TITORTOR-43195 format. One record per residue (C-alpha): residue number from 1; residue in one letter; x, y, z. Coordinates in steps of 0.2 Angstrom, whole numbers, plus 2048, in hexadecimal, padded with zeros to 3 digits. Example, Ala and Ser with C-alpha at 12.3 -4.5 7.8 and 13.67 -1.06 7.14 Angstrom:
2
+-----+--------+-----+-----+-----+
! num ! residu !   u !   v !   w !
+-----+--------+-----+-----+-----+
!   1 !      a ! 83E ! 7EA ! 827 !
!   2 !      s ! 844 ! 7FB ! 824 !
+-----+--------+-----+-----+-----+
***
This chain:
379
+-----+--------+-----+-----+-----+
! num ! residu !   u !   v !   w !
+-----+--------+-----+-----+-----+
!   1 !      m ! 531 ! 684 ! A61 !
!   2 !      t ! 540 ! 685 ! A56 !
!   3 !      g ! 54F ! 679 ! A56 !
!   4 !      v ! 55C ! 670 ! A4C !
!   5 !      l ! 54D ! 666 ! A45 !
!   6 !      d ! 543 ! 675 ! A41 !
!   7 !      g ! 53A ! 670 ! A31 !
!   8 !      l ! 53A ! 65D ! A35 !
!   9 !      l ! 528 ! 655 ! A34 !
!  10 !      v ! 524 ! 645 ! A40 !
!  11 !      v ! 515 ! 63B ! A40 !
!  12 !      t ! 513 ! 630 ! A4E !
!  13 !      l ! 507 ! 621 ! A51 !
!  14 !      e ! 50D ! 61F ! A64 !
!  15 !      q ! 509 ! 61A ! A75 !
!  16 !      a ! 511 ! 616 ! A87 !
!  17 !      v ! 524 ! 61B ! A89 !
!  18 !      a ! 531 ! 614 ! A7B !
!  19 !      a ! 529 ! 61E ! A6B !
!  20 !      p ! 522 ! 62D ! A74 !
!  21 !      y ! 535 ! 62E ! A7C !
!  22 !      c ! 53C ! 62E ! A6B !
!  23 !      s ! 531 ! 63B ! A63 !
!  24 !      s ! 531 ! 648 ! A73 !
!  25 !      r ! 544 ! 64A ! A70 !
!  26 !      l ! 541 ! 64D ! A5D !
!  27 !      a ! 534 ! 65A ! A62 !
!  28 !      d ! 540 ! 661 ! A6F !
!  29 !      d ! 54D ! 664 ! A61 !
!  30 !      g ! 540 ! 66E ! A56 !
!  31 !      a ! 537 ! 660 ! A4D !
!  32 !      r ! 524 ! 661 ! A4A !
!  33 !      v ! 51D ! 651 ! A51 !
!  34 !      i ! 50A ! 64D ! A4C !
!  35 !      k ! 505 ! 640 ! A58 !
!  36 !      i ! 4F7 ! 635 ! A53 !
!  37 !      e ! 4EA ! 62F ! A61 !
!  38 !      r ! 4DB ! 626 ! A62 !
!  39 !      a ! 4CC ! 62E ! A69 !
!  40 !      e ! 4D0 ! 628 ! A7B !
!  41 !      g ! 4E2 ! 62E ! A79 !
!  42 !      d ! 4F2 ! 627 ! A7D !
!  43 !      f ! 4F0 ! 61C ! A8B !
!  44 !      g ! 500 ! 625 ! A93 !
!  45 !      r ! 4F4 ! 631 ! A96 !
!  46 !      r ! 4EC ! 628 ! AA4 !
!  47 !      y ! 4FB ! 61F ! AAD !
!  48 !      d ! 4F9 ! 62C ! ABB !
!  49 !      s ! 4F2 ! 63E ! ABE !
!  50 !      f ! 500 ! 645 ! AC9 !
!  51 !      v ! 505 ! 654 ! ABE !
!  52 !      h ! 4F7 ! 660 ! ABF !
!  53 !      g ! 4EA ! 653 ! ABB !
!  54 !      e ! 4F4 ! 64B ! AAE !
!  55 !      s ! 500 ! 63C ! AAC !
!  56 !      a ! 512 ! 63E ! AB1 !
!  57 !      y ! 518 ! 632 ! AA4 !
!  58 !      f ! 50C ! 63A ! A96 !
!  59 !      v ! 512 ! 64E ! A9A !
!  60 !      w ! 525 ! 647 ! A9B !
!  61 !      l ! 524 ! 63F ! A89 !
!  62 !      n ! 518 ! 649 ! A7F !
!  63 !      r ! 51E ! 65B ! A81 !
!  64 !      g ! 51F ! 665 ! A71 !
!  65 !      k ! 513 ! 65A ! A67 !
!  66 !      e ! 503 ! 65D ! A5E !
!  67 !      s ! 4F4 ! 651 ! A62 !
!  68 !      l ! 4E9 ! 64A ! A54 !
!  69 !      t ! 4DA ! 63E ! A58 !
!  70 !      a ! 4D8 ! 633 ! A4A !
!  71 !      d ! 4D2 ! 620 ! A47 !
!  72 !      i ! 4DF ! 619 ! A3B !
!  73 !      k ! 4D2 ! 60B ! A37 !
!  74 !      d ! 4C5 ! 618 ! A2F !
!  75 !      p ! 4C9 ! 61B ! A1D !
!  76 !      d ! 4C8 ! 62E ! A1F !
!  77 !      d ! 4D4 ! 62F ! A2E !
!  78 !      a ! 4DF ! 623 ! A25 !
!  79 !      a ! 4DF ! 62D ! A15 !
!  80 !      l ! 4E3 ! 63C ! A1F !
!  81 !      l ! 4F1 ! 635 ! A28 !
!  82 !      h ! 4F9 ! 62F ! A18 !
!  83 !      r ! 4F7 ! 641 ! A12 !
!  84 !      i ! 503 ! 646 ! A21 !
!  85 !      l ! 50F ! 638 ! A1E !
!  86 !      a ! 511 ! 63F ! A0C !
!  87 !      k ! 519 ! 64E ! A14 !
!  88 !      a ! 521 ! 646 ! A22 !
!  89 !      d ! 534 ! 642 ! A25 !
!  90 !      v ! 531 ! 636 ! A33 !
!  91 !      f ! 524 ! 629 ! A38 !
!  92 !      i ! 525 ! 621 ! A48 !
!  93 !      q ! 51A ! 613 ! A4E !
!  94 !      n ! 518 ! 607 ! A5D !
!  95 !      l ! 508 ! 601 ! A5D !
!  96 !      a ! 504 ! 5EC ! A60 !
!  97 !      p ! 50F ! 5E1 ! A54 !
!  98 !      g ! 508 ! 5E2 ! A42 !
!  99 !      a ! 4F9 ! 5F0 ! A47 !
! 100 !      a ! 502 ! 5FE ! A3C !
! 101 !      g ! 504 ! 5F1 ! A2E !
! 102 !      r ! 4F2 ! 5EB ! A2F !
! 103 !      a ! 4EC ! 5FD ! A2F !
! 104 !      g ! 4F6 ! 601 ! A20 !
! 105 !      f ! 504 ! 609 ! A28 !
! 106 !      d ! 511 ! 5FC ! A24 !
! 107 !      s ! 523 ! 605 ! A24 !
! 108 !      g ! 52A ! 5FD ! A15 !
! 109 !      e ! 51B ! 600 ! A0A !
! 110 !      l ! 51C ! 613 ! A12 !
! 111 !      r ! 52E ! 615 ! A0C !
! 112 !      a ! 52B ! 60E ! 9FB !
! 113 !      r ! 51D ! 61B ! 9F8 !
! 114 !      h ! 527 ! 629 ! A01 !
! 115 !      p ! 53A ! 626 ! 9FF !
! 116 !      r ! 541 ! 633 ! A0A !
! 117 !      l ! 536 ! 62D ! A17 !
! 118 !      i ! 53F ! 627 ! A27 !
! 119 !      t ! 536 ! 619 ! A31 !
! 120 !      v ! 537 ! 613 ! A43 !
! 121 !      d ! 52E ! 603 ! A49 !
! 122 !      i ! 530 ! 600 ! A5C !
! 123 !      s ! 52B ! 5EF ! A62 !
! 124 !      g ! 52C ! 5E5 ! A71 !
! 125 !      y ! 538 ! 5D7 ! A6A !
! 126 !      g ! 53B ! 5D9 ! A58 !
! 127 !      e ! 52F ! 5D5 ! A4A !
! 128 !      d ! 534 ! 5C4 ! A46 !
! 129 !      g ! 539 ! 5B5 ! A52 !
! 130 !      a ! 52F ! 5AC ! A5D !
! 131 !      y ! 52B ! 5BB ! A6A !
! 132 !      a ! 526 ! 5C6 ! A59 !
! 133 !      q ! 514 ! 5C7 ! A5E !
! 134 !      m ! 515 ! 5C8 ! A72 !
! 135 !      k ! 511 ! 5D8 ! A79 !
! 136 !      a ! 51E ! 5E0 ! A84 !
! 137 !      f ! 51E ! 5ED ! A91 !
! 138 !      d ! 52D ! 5F4 ! A9B !
! 139 !      m ! 52D ! 5E7 ! AAB !
! 140 !      l ! 52A ! 5D9 ! AA0 !
! 141 !      v ! 539 ! 5DD ! A95 !
! 142 !      q ! 542 ! 5E0 ! AA4 !
! 143 !      a ! 53E ! 5CF ! AAA !
! 144 !      e ! 542 ! 5C6 ! A98 !
! 145 !      s ! 552 ! 5CE ! A94 !
! 146 !      g ! 559 ! 5C8 ! AA6 !
! 147 !      l ! 55B ! 5DB ! AAC !
! 148 !      i ! 551 ! 5D5 ! ABC !
! 149 !      s ! 55C ! 5C7 ! AC0 !
! 150 !      i ! 56A ! 5D2 ! AC4 !
! 151 !      t ! 560 ! 5DF ! ACC !
! 152 !      g ! 55C ! 5E0 ! ADF !
! 153 !      g ! 563 ! 5D7 ! AEE !
! 154 !      a ! 569 ! 5C7 ! AF2 !
! 155 !      n ! 55A ! 5BF ! AF6 !
! 156 !      e ! 54D ! 5C9 ! AEB !
! 157 !      m ! 54B ! 5CE ! AD9 !
! 158 !      g ! 546 ! 5E0 ! AD6 !
! 159 !      r ! 540 ! 5EA ! AC8 !
! 160 !      v ! 54B ! 5FA ! AC2 !
! 161 !      g ! 540 ! 607 ! AC9 !
! 162 !      v ! 53E ! 611 ! AB7 !
! 163 !      s ! 538 ! 60B ! AA7 !
! 164 !      v ! 54A ! 608 ! AA1 !
! 165 !      c ! 546 ! 5FD ! A92 !
! 166 !      d ! 53A ! 609 ! A8B !
! 167 !      i ! 546 ! 617 ! A8E !
! 168 !      g ! 555 ! 60E ! A87 !
! 169 !      c ! 54A ! 609 ! A77 !
! 170 !      g ! 545 ! 61B ! A75 !
! 171 !      m ! 557 ! 621 ! A77 !
! 172 !      y ! 55C ! 615 ! A69 !
! 173 !      a ! 54D ! 61A ! A5D !
! 174 !      h ! 551 ! 62B ! A60 !
! 175 !      t ! 564 ! 629 ! A5B !
! 176 !      a ! 55F ! 61E ! A4B !
! 177 !      v ! 555 ! 62C ! A45 !
! 178 !      l ! 563 ! 63A ! A47 !
! 179 !      k ! 56E ! 62D ! A3E !
! 180 !      a ! 561 ! 62B ! A30 !
! 181 !      l ! 55D ! 63D ! A2D !
! 182 !      l ! 571 ! 63F ! A2A !
! 183 !      k ! 570 ! 62F ! A1E !
! 184 !      r ! 562 ! 637 ! A16 !
! 185 !      g ! 56C ! 648 ! A14 !
! 186 !      q ! 579 ! 63D ! A0B !
! 187 !      t ! 56E ! 631 ! A00 !
! 188 !      g ! 55F ! 639 ! 9FE !
! 189 !      q ! 556 ! 62A ! A05 !
! 190 !      g ! 54C ! 625 ! A15 !
! 191 !      s ! 550 ! 617 ! A1F !
! 192 !      g ! 545 ! 60A ! A29 !
! 193 !      i ! 54A ! 608 ! A3B !
! 194 !      k ! 544 ! 5FB ! A45 !
! 195 !      v ! 548 ! 5FA ! A5A !
! 196 !      s ! 543 ! 5EF ! A67 !
! 197 !      l ! 541 ! 5F1 ! A7B !
! 198 !      f ! 549 ! 5E0 ! A7C !
! 199 !      s ! 558 ! 5E3 ! A6F !
! 200 !      g ! 55A ! 5F5 ! A79 !
! 201 !      m ! 55C ! 5EC ! A8A !
! 202 !      a ! 566 ! 5DE ! A84 !
! 203 !      e ! 573 ! 5EA ! A7F !
! 204 !      w ! 573 ! 5F2 ! A8F !
! 205 !      m ! 575 ! 5E0 ! A97 !
! 206 !      a ! 585 ! 5DD ! A8C !
! 207 !      v ! 591 ! 5DC ! A9A !
! 208 !      p ! 588 ! 5CF ! AA4 !
! 209 !      l ! 583 ! 5C5 ! A95 !
! 210 !      l ! 597 ! 5C5 ! A8E !
! 211 !      q ! 59D ! 5C2 ! AA0 !
! 212 !      r ! 591 ! 5B2 ! AA1 !
! 213 !      d ! 593 ! 5AD ! A91 !
! 214 !      y ! 5A6 ! 5AD ! A8F !
! 215 !      g ! 5AC ! 5AD ! AA1 !
! 216 !      g ! 59D ! 5A2 ! AA9 !
! 217 !      y ! 59C ! 5B0 ! AB6 !
! 218 !      l ! 58A ! 5B4 ! ABC !
! 219 !      p ! 58A ! 5C5 ! AC4 !
! 220 !      p ! 580 ! 5C3 ! AD5 !
! 221 !      r ! 574 ! 5D0 ! ADC !
! 222 !      m ! 57D ! 5DA ! AE8 !
! 223 !      g ! 56E ! 5E6 ! AEC !
! 224 !      l ! 57A ! 5F8 ! AEE !
! 225 !      h ! 589 ! 5EF ! AEC !
! 226 !      h ! 593 ! 5EE ! ADB !
! 227 !      p ! 594 ! 5DC ! AD6 !
! 228 !      s ! 5A5 ! 5DE ! ACE !
! 229 !      i ! 5AE ! 5EB ! AD7 !
! 230 !      a ! 5B1 ! 5EF ! AE9 !
! 231 !      p ! 5B0 ! 5F9 ! AF4 !
! 232 !      y ! 5A2 ! 600 ! AE9 !
! 233 !      g ! 592 ! 600 ! AF2 !
! 234 !      d ! 587 ! 609 ! B00 !
! 235 !      y ! 58E ! 60B ! B11 !
! 236 !      a ! 585 ! 610 ! B24 !
! 237 !      c ! 58A ! 621 ! B2A !
! 238 !      a ! 585 ! 627 ! B3A !
! 239 !      h ! 572 ! 62E ! B3D !
! 240 !      d ! 56B ! 621 ! B31 !
! 241 !      e ! 573 ! 629 ! B21 !
! 242 !      r ! 57B ! 61E ! B13 !
! 243 !      i ! 587 ! 622 ! B07 !
! 244 !      v ! 58D ! 61A ! AF7 !
! 245 !      i ! 5A0 ! 619 ! AF6 !
! 246 !      g ! 5A7 ! 613 ! AE3 !
! 247 !      v ! 5BA ! 60E ! AE4 !
! 248 !      q ! 5BF ! 60A ! AD2 !
! 249 !      n ! 5D2 ! 607 ! AD3 !
! 250 !      e ! 5E0 ! 604 ! ADE !
! 251 !      r ! 5E6 ! 616 ! AE1 !
! 252 !      q ! 5D5 ! 61B ! AE6 !
! 253 !      f ! 5D4 ! 60C ! AF2 !
! 254 !      a ! 5E4 ! 611 ! AF9 !
! 255 !      n ! 5DF ! 623 ! AFB !
! 256 !      f ! 5CE ! 61D ! B03 !
! 257 !      c ! 5D7 ! 612 ! B10 !
! 258 !      t ! 5E3 ! 620 ! B14 !
! 259 !      h ! 5D7 ! 630 ! B14 !
! 260 !      v ! 5C6 ! 629 ! B18 !
! 261 !      l ! 5CA ! 618 ! B23 !
! 262 !      d ! 5DA ! 61F ! B2A !
! 263 !      m ! 5E1 ! 60D ! B27 !
! 264 !      p ! 5F0 ! 611 ! B1B !
! 265 !      a ! 5F7 ! 5FF ! B1C !
! 266 !      l ! 5E6 ! 5F6 ! B17 !
! 267 !      p ! 5EA ! 5F4 ! B04 !
! 268 !      e ! 5F9 ! 5EA ! B09 !
! 269 !      d ! 5ED ! 5DD ! B10 !
! 270 !      p ! 5ED ! 5CF ! B04 !
! 271 !      r ! 5DA ! 5CD ! B06 !
! 272 !      f ! 5D8 ! 5DF ! AFF !
! 273 !      a ! 5E8 ! 5E1 ! AF4 !
! 274 !      t ! 5DF ! 5E0 ! AE4 !
! 275 !      n ! 5CC ! 5E1 ! ADD !
! 276 !      v ! 5CA ! 5CF ! ADC !
! 277 !      a ! 5D1 ! 5CC ! AED !
! 278 !      r ! 5C5 ! 5DA ! AF4 !
! 279 !      l ! 5B6 ! 5D1 ! AEB !
! 280 !      d ! 5BA ! 5C1 ! AF3 !
! 281 !      n ! 5BC ! 5C9 ! B05 !
! 282 !      r ! 5AE ! 5D6 ! B02 !
! 283 !      p ! 5A5 ! 5D1 ! B12 !
! 284 !      a ! 5B4 ! 5D5 ! B1D !
! 285 !      l ! 5B9 ! 5E5 ! B13 !
! 286 !      d ! 5A7 ! 5EB ! B16 !
! 287 !      e ! 5A7 ! 5E9 ! B27 !
! 288 !      i ! 5B8 ! 5F3 ! B2A !
! 289 !      i ! 5B1 ! 600 ! B20 !
! 290 !      e ! 5A2 ! 602 ! B29 !
! 291 !      s ! 5AB ! 602 ! B39 !
! 292 !      v ! 5AF ! 613 ! B34 !
! 293 !      t ! 5A2 ! 61A ! B2A !
! 294 !      a ! 595 ! 616 ! B35 !
! 295 !      t ! 59D ! 622 ! B42 !
! 296 !      l ! 59E ! 631 ! B37 !
! 297 !      p ! 58E ! 63C ! B31 !
! 298 !      r ! 58B ! 63B ! B1F !
! 299 !      t ! 593 ! 64D ! B1C !
! 300 !      q ! 5A3 ! 647 ! B25 !
! 301 !      m ! 5A4 ! 639 ! B1A !
! 302 !      r ! 5A3 ! 644 ! B0B !
! 303 !      a ! 5B0 ! 650 ! B11 !
! 304 !      r ! 5BD ! 642 ! B13 !
! 305 !      l ! 5B8 ! 639 ! B02 !
! 306 !      d ! 5B9 ! 64B ! AFA !
! 307 !      k ! 5CC ! 64C ! B02 !
! 308 !      a ! 5D0 ! 63A ! AFC !
! 309 !      g ! 5C9 ! 63D ! AEB !
! 310 !      v ! 5BE ! 62D ! AEC !
! 311 !      p ! 5AE ! 62D ! AE2 !
! 312 !      y ! 59D ! 62D ! AEC !
! 313 !      g ! 58C ! 631 ! AEC !
! 314 !      a ! 57D ! 634 ! AF8 !
! 315 !      i ! 56F ! 628 ! AF8 !
! 316 !      n ! 561 ! 635 ! AF4 !
! 317 !      s ! 54E ! 634 ! AF4 !
! 318 !      v ! 544 ! 63A ! AE6 !
! 319 !      d ! 541 ! 64A ! AF2 !
! 320 !      d ! 553 ! 64C ! AF2 !
! 321 !      l ! 555 ! 64C ! AE0 !
! 322 !      i ! 548 ! 658 ! ADD !
! 323 !      a ! 552 ! 664 ! AEA !
! 324 !      h ! 562 ! 660 ! AE2 !
! 325 !      p ! 56E ! 66D ! ADD !
! 326 !      q ! 573 ! 665 ! ACC !
! 327 !      l ! 562 ! 663 ! AC5 !
! 328 !      k ! 55E ! 66D ! AB7 !
! 329 !      r ! 54A ! 66F ! AB4 !
! 330 !      l ! 541 ! 678 ! AA6 !
! 331 !      p ! 52E ! 67F ! AA6 !
! 332 !      v ! 521 ! 676 ! A9A !
! 333 !      g ! 511 ! 67C ! A95 !
! 334 !      l ! 502 ! 670 ! A9B !
! 335 !      n ! 4F0 ! 676 ! A99 !
! 336 !      d ! 4EE ! 687 ! A9F !
! 337 !      g ! 4FE ! 686 ! AAA !
! 338 !      r ! 50E ! 67E ! AAB !
! 339 !      f ! 519 ! 672 ! AB4 !
! 340 !      e ! 52D ! 670 ! AB6 !
! 341 !      t ! 535 ! 660 ! AAE !
! 342 !      v ! 546 ! 65B ! AAD !
! 343 !      a ! 54F ! 665 ! AA0 !
! 344 !      p ! 558 ! 65B ! A92 !
! 345 !      p ! 568 ! 653 ! A98 !
! 346 !      a ! 572 ! 658 ! A88 !
! 347 !      a ! 571 ! 669 ! A80 !
! 348 !      f ! 57B ! 675 ! A75 !
! 349 !      v ! 586 ! 680 ! A80 !
! 350 !      d ! 581 ! 690 ! A78 !
! 351 !      d ! 56F ! 68C ! A76 !
! 352 !      s ! 55F ! 68F ! A80 !
! 353 !      v ! 553 ! 681 ! A82 !
! 354 !      e ! 541 ! 683 ! A81 !
! 355 !      l ! 535 ! 674 ! A83 !
! 356 !      g ! 523 ! 674 ! A7C !
! 357 !      p ! 513 ! 672 ! A83 !
! 358 !      v ! 50A ! 661 ! A87 !
! 359 !      p ! 4FB ! 661 ! A7B !
! 360 !      a ! 4EA ! 65D ! A81 !
! 361 !      l ! 4E1 ! 64F ! A79 !
! 362 !      g ! 4DD ! 653 ! A67 !
! 363 !      e ! 4E1 ! 665 ! A6A !
! 364 !      h ! 4E8 ! 667 ! A57 !
! 365 !      s ! 4DD ! 65C ! A4F !
! 366 !      a ! 4D3 ! 669 ! A46 !
! 367 !      a ! 4E2 ! 672 ! A40 !
! 368 !      i ! 4EB ! 663 ! A39 !
! 369 !      r ! 4DC ! 65D ! A31 !
! 370 !      g ! 4D9 ! 66E ! A29 !
! 371 !      e ! 4EC ! 66F ! A25 !
! 372 !      f ! 4ED ! 65D ! A1C !
! 373 !      a ! 4DA ! 65D ! A15 !
! 374 !      d ! 4D7 ! 655 ! A04 !
! 375 !      t ! 4D7 ! 663 ! 9F9 !
! 376 !      a ! 4D3 ! 658 ! 9EB !
! 377 !      a ! 4C4 ! 650 ! 9F2 !
! 378 !      a ! 4BE ! 663 ! 9F7 !
! 379 !      d ! 4BF ! 667 ! 9E4 !
+-----+--------+-----+-----+-----+
***
C-alpha cells in the first residue's frame, strides 16, 4: 500500500502491544515494516484466538507488516538483520531490558554505523534508575503509576479495561518517530528515541499529581462520577437504563435545572450555587437529580438534555459499540479471508484509507532473505 510514508523502511524487534502499536501506525501511512519474529512468533499471536482463529491483539496491531522469522543470536541471521538495517530508516525494539544490546543491536552503536537511522527503544521504566531492569506489563504499570489508585469505586480499586499504558507509550513513540523524520529532513541525521510505559502514564497522571503535590488534594475514587465536577456522572433512568450527564459550567447547570429538572430556582440554592458547593453537597444534589431522571425513559431524558444543550452519553456495552452509528470500520486481510477493524481515527479529508493484511508467521521470510542476501559471500 502507498501513503505519506511510502518508501520508508522500518525494522522492528517487537512483541506484545506498545512497539507493535507504533510500527502498525507507520505501516498504515505507507511505511514498509519488516517485523522480526522468533520461530514461535510474537507471543501476542497467542493472547487469544477470537478473530478467525487469530489473536484480536495481534491482528489489530500488526496489519500491513511483513513477517520475517529469524534468530538474532544466530550469526547468519544477525548478519542478515544488520544488512537490512543498513538500508533502514527506523529501527524499533521493545525486547527485555538490555536484550537488544546483548545481541549486537545497541541503538547507539547502530546510529554510529548508520547516521541517518532513527532508533526507538521502548521499555517499562526507562533505561536507568532502580527500576531499569524490571519487566513491565500494562496492569503492572497501571499500578506503579498510581492510575489504579484513582480508578474504580469508593470501596474497590479497578484496572482500566484496555491496555492504556501500552497504547499511550506506542502513541508517544509514533509521534516521536514522525518528529525525528522531520528533524532528519532538516539536518540529515537520525535520532535516538527512548520512551517507557511508565513515563507515558506518568504524563497522563499529571493532573492528579499536580493537585496532590501542590494543593494537597487527593482525587477520590468516584466510580462513574467525576471527582472534580458536579453534576458529572451516571444517573438512573426508568426501565433500569442509565445515562451519564456532564455539566461543565454554570450556564449549563442553569439550563439543566430549568429544562431537564424543571427546577429553575435550584441554582440559587447556596448548596448548589457553585461547582465547589455542589461537590460538597453531591449526595443531596444527586438525590434531587435522580428524583427526576429515574421517572423517565432514557430516550425522553436524551430529548430533554438535547433541548437544554447539556452534554450526555449513554452507558453502552461492547455490543452497542459494534452497532454504534458513529463507528467506522475498514476491512483487513487475514489468512484467506478478512475481518473488519476500527478505522484509524485521524485521516486526511480527501484521501481514502486502505489497511494492509495481517501477515502469517514467517510469511515473507524467503522473499526478504533473498532480497537482502549476502551477495559478497555468494561471489
